[in-house]
C-alpha positions in Angstrom: -9.7 21.5 -14.0 -10.8 19.1 -12.5 -9.5 15.3 -12.0 -12.2 13.1 -11.1 -11.9 10.0 -9.1 -13.7 8.0 -12.4 -10.3 10.5 -14.7 -8.3 9.5 -12.3 -8.8 5.4 -12.3 -8.8 5.9 -16.3 -5.1 7.2 -16.1 -4.5 4.5 -13.6 -5.4 1.6 -16.3 -3.6 3.3 -18.6 -0.1 3.1 -16.4 0.7 -0.4 -17.8 0.9 1.6 -21.9 3.5 4.3 -20.9 2.1 5.9 -24.6 -1.4 5.3 -24.3 -0.4 7.0 -20.7 1.3 10.1 -22.3 -1.2 10.8 -24.6 -4.0 11.1 -22.2 -2.0 13.0 -19.9 -1.8 15.6 -22.5 -5.2 15.8 -23.4 -6.2 16.6 -19.6 -3.6 19.5 -20.0 -5.2 23.1 -20.0 -3.3 25.1 -18.7 0.5 25.4 -18.8 1.2 27.4 -15.2 -1.8 26.8 -13.1 -1.5 27.9 -9.2 0.9 25.9 -6.9 -0.9 22.8 -5.6 -3.5 22.3 -8.2 -4.3 19.3 -9.8 -2.7 21.1 -12.9 0.1 21.8 -10.6 0.5 18.0 -10.1 -0.4 17.1 -13.5 2.0 19.4 -15.3 4.9 18.5 -13.1 4.3 14.5 -13.3 4.3 14.8 -17.4 7.2 16.9 -17.5 9.1 14.1 -15.5 7.1 11.1 -18.2 8.8 13.4 -21.3 12.2 14.0 -19.7 12.6 12.0 -17.0 15.3 13.4 -14.3 14.4 14.5 -10.8 11.5 12.8 -9.0 8.8 14.8 -9.1 7.0 13.1 -5.8 9.7 11.7 -2.9 8.7 7.9 -3.3 9.3 6.9 0.8 7.3 9.3 2.5 7.2 9.9 6.2 4.1 8.9 7.9 2.0 11.0 10.3 0.1 10.7 13.9 -1.9 8.3 12.4 0.9 6.0 11.2 3.9 7.5 12.3 6.1 5.3 10.0 7.9 5.3 6.1 5.7 4.3 4.0 5.5 3.2 0.2 2.7 2.7 -2.1 1.4 2.3 -5.8 -1.8 2.7 -7.4 -4.4 0.4 -5.9 -6.5 -1.5 -7.8 -4.5 -2.0 -10.9 -1.7 -3.2 -8.2 -3.7 -5.6 -6.6 -4.8 -8.9 -8.5 -6.3 -10.2 -5.0 -8.8 -7.9 -4.5 -12.3 -8.6 -4.8 -14.4 -8.0 -2.2 -12.2 -5.7 -0.7 -12.3 -3.0 -3.4 -16.3 -1.8 -1.7 -14.4 -0.7 1.5 -11.3 0.4 -0.5 -9.8 3.7 1.9 -7.1 3.9 -0.7 -9.4 5.8 -3.7 -10.3 8.0 -0.8 -6.8 9.7 -1.0 -6.9 10.5 -4.3 -8.7 13.5 -3.6 -5.4 14.8 -2.9 -4.0 15.2 -6.2 -0.1 14.5 -4.9 -1.2 11.5 -3.1 -2.6 10.6 -6.3 0.5 10.8 -9.1 3.1 10.2 -6.5 1.3 6.7 -6.5 1.3 6.5 -10.1 5.3 7.6 -10.0 5.8 4.6 -7.8 4.1 2.1 -10.0 6.0 2.7 -13.6 9.2 2.6 -10.8 8.5 -0.9 -9.9 10.0 -1.4 -13.0 13.3 0.4 -12.6 13.9 -1.1 -8.8 17.4 0.1 -8.9 15.6 3.9 -8.5 14.0 2.8 -5.7 16.8 1.3 -3.5 18.7 4.6 -4.8 15.8 6.4 -2.8 15.5 4.1 -0.1 19.4 4.6 0.2 18.6 8.5 0.5 15.9 8.8 3.0 17.7 6.1 5.4 20.9 8.6 5.5 18.7 11.5 6.0 19.4 12.7 9.8 16.5 11.6 11.5 17.0 7.8 10.0 20.9 7.9 10.0 21.6 6.6 14.0 18.5 4.1 14.5 18.8 0.5 14.8 15.1 0.1 14.1 12.4 2.2 12.0 9.6 1.1 10.6 8.5 0.5 7.5 5.1 -0.6 5.6 5.4 -2.1 3.0 2.1 -1.1 0.9 -0.3 1.8 2.5 -1.9 1.4 -1.1 -1.5 -0.9 -4.2 -0.2 -4.7 -3.8 2.5 -7.1 -5.1 1.2 -6.8 -8.2 3.8 -10.1 -9.4 6.4 -12.5 -8.5 8.8 -9.9 -9.5 7.9 -7.5 -7.6 7.6 -9.7 -4.6 10.8 -11.5 -4.6 12.4 -7.9 -5.8 10.6 -6.2 -2.5 12.1 -9.2 0.4 15.6 -9.7 -1.7 15.6 -6.0 -0.3 14.7 -6.1 2.9 17.2 -9.0 3.7 20.0 -6.0 2.4 18.1 -3.7 5.3 17.9 -5.1 8.3 17.7 -1.5 10.2 14.3 -2.4 8.4 11.2 -2.9 10.7 8.9 -4.1 8.2 5.2 -5.1 7.8 2.1 -5.4 5.4 -1.5 -6.0 4.5 -1.7 -8.4 1.4 -4.3 -9.9 -0.9 -1.6 -11.7 -3.1 -1.4 -14.6 -1.3 -1.6 -16.8 -4.5 2.3 -15.2 -4.9 3.4 -15.6 -1.5 2.5 -19.2 -2.2 4.3 -19.5 -4.9 7.3 -18.0 -4.2 7.6 -20.5 -0.6 7.4 -23.3 -2.8 10.4 -22.4 -4.7 12.1 -22.9 -1.3 12.5 -18.8 -0.8 13.9 -17.5 2.4 11.3 -14.9 3.3 13.8 -11.5 5.4 13.2 -12.2 9.1 12.6 -8.3 9.6 9.0 -8.5 7.4 5.8 -9.1 8.7 2.6 -10.3 6.6 -1.0 -9.7 8.1 -3.5 -11.7 5.9 -6.4 -9.3 5.0 -9.7 -10.4 4.0 -12.1 -9.7 1.5 -9.1 -11.1 -1.7 -9.4 -13.9 -4.4 -6.8 -16.3 -2.3 -8.3 -15.8 0.8 -8.5 -19.7 0.9 -4.8 -19.5 1.2 -4.9 -18.5 4.2 -4.6 -21.5 6.1 -1.8 -22.7 4.0 0.2 -19.1 4.8 -0.9 -19.3 8.2 1.8 -22.1 9.1 4.5 -20.1 7.8 7.4 -17.9 10.1 6.9 -14.8 8.5 2.8 -14.3 8.5 1.5 -13.2 11.8 -2.2 -13.2 11.1 -5.8 -12.9 9.9 -6.6 -8.6 10.0 -10.0 -8.9 9.2 -12.4 -5.9 8.3 -16.0 -6.5 9.1 -19.0 -4.2 9.5 -20.4 -3.2 12.4 -19.9 -1.7 16.1 -17.2 -2.5 18.0 -19.9 -4.6 20.7 -21.3 -6.5 17.4 -18.3 -7.3 16.5 -16.6 -9.0 20.0 -20.4 -11.2 19.2 -19.6 -12.8 16.4 -16.5 -14.2 18.3 -15.9 -17.1 20.5 -12.1 -16.2 20.7 -9.6 -13.3 21.9 -9.4 -10.4 19.2 -7.9 -7.3 19.0 -10.0 -4.6 18.0 -7.7 -2.0 15.6 -8.9 1.6 16.8 -7.2 3.3 13.5 -3.8 5.1 14.6 -1.2 2.4 14.5 1.6 4.4 16.2 -0.7 4.2 19.6 -2.7 0.6 18.5 -1.0 -0.2 22.1 1.5 0.3 24.9 4.2 -2.3 23.3 3.8 -0.8 20.1 1.7 -1.3 17.2 0.0 -5.0 16.9 0.1 -5.9 13.3 3.7 -5.5 13.0 4.7 -7.2 16.4 5.1 -11.2 15.4 5.3 -12.8 19.0 2.8 -11.5 21.5 0.6 -10.7 18.4 1.4 -14.1 16.2 -2.0 -15.9 14.8 -4.3 -13.2 17.1 -7.1 -12.0 14.6 -6.2 -8.1 14.9 -9.9 -6.4 13.4 -11.3 -3.7 11.7 -14.6 -2.1 11.8 -15.7 -0.4 8.5 -18.7 2.2 7.8 -20.0 0.7 4.6 -23.0 3.2 3.7 -25.2 2.3 0.3 -23.9 5.5 -0.8 -20.5 4.4 -0.3 -20.7 1.0 -1.9 -22.6 2.8 -5.6 -19.2 5.0 -5.9 -17.0 2.4 -5.2 -18.6 0.2 -7.9 -18.5 3.5 -10.5 -14.9 3.9 -9.9 -13.9 0.5 -10.7 
């Protein structure tokens, strides 16, 4: 059985209707004992959890790799991204769906957003592991994939980060309307969270308002073209993202640095071919 990205997008769109989601997932099951690592294996694993609950089938938090060597959390892209617009054309998150464990892990975490106590429990488990237990600071990227879907999600995360100052957290968001609205209530954002304002969203016009807030580092801009061509588009100093977060500067990653890189435009080159645009549009 092959779960194409088109099928996975249909599954993603059903995530907010658990009854329909379970029904559709069960209709896709064709092999009760597929080989470990196949689409069917992860599908059956997820369906079993959805029906019976119990132990979570996938890790809620992931420890990164060479490209992103941080603790991370993700949900499904697109369906959890109310601010997404032009960015859908170059959304790299959908590429990760070729790995079934990645897709079903995002699906699981999206459902867990309605059970935030479980997310906190899982965070505690991770932070008590030997590699994290004695660290004074732990780099944490909140939302490698997905975004803050609503005000409850944003408040839950911000309040959780306040409880864990050991987390040196940062992220990118296009849900700028949520940050603006929450700030207007007088909410105090955690000092250990840094927000990057990524482009291509519905609420880009709010960037100048948010830029004035202490926890906002600055713009993170995706632009089509080569590095030499991109630099010519700016008459100010910019930082070109090399694509590897763990080694992008000698003093740590730029996007999480709200002192040295405060208000500096960080730019990442994107390669948009007609084929990629057509594929993304067909999926979404």
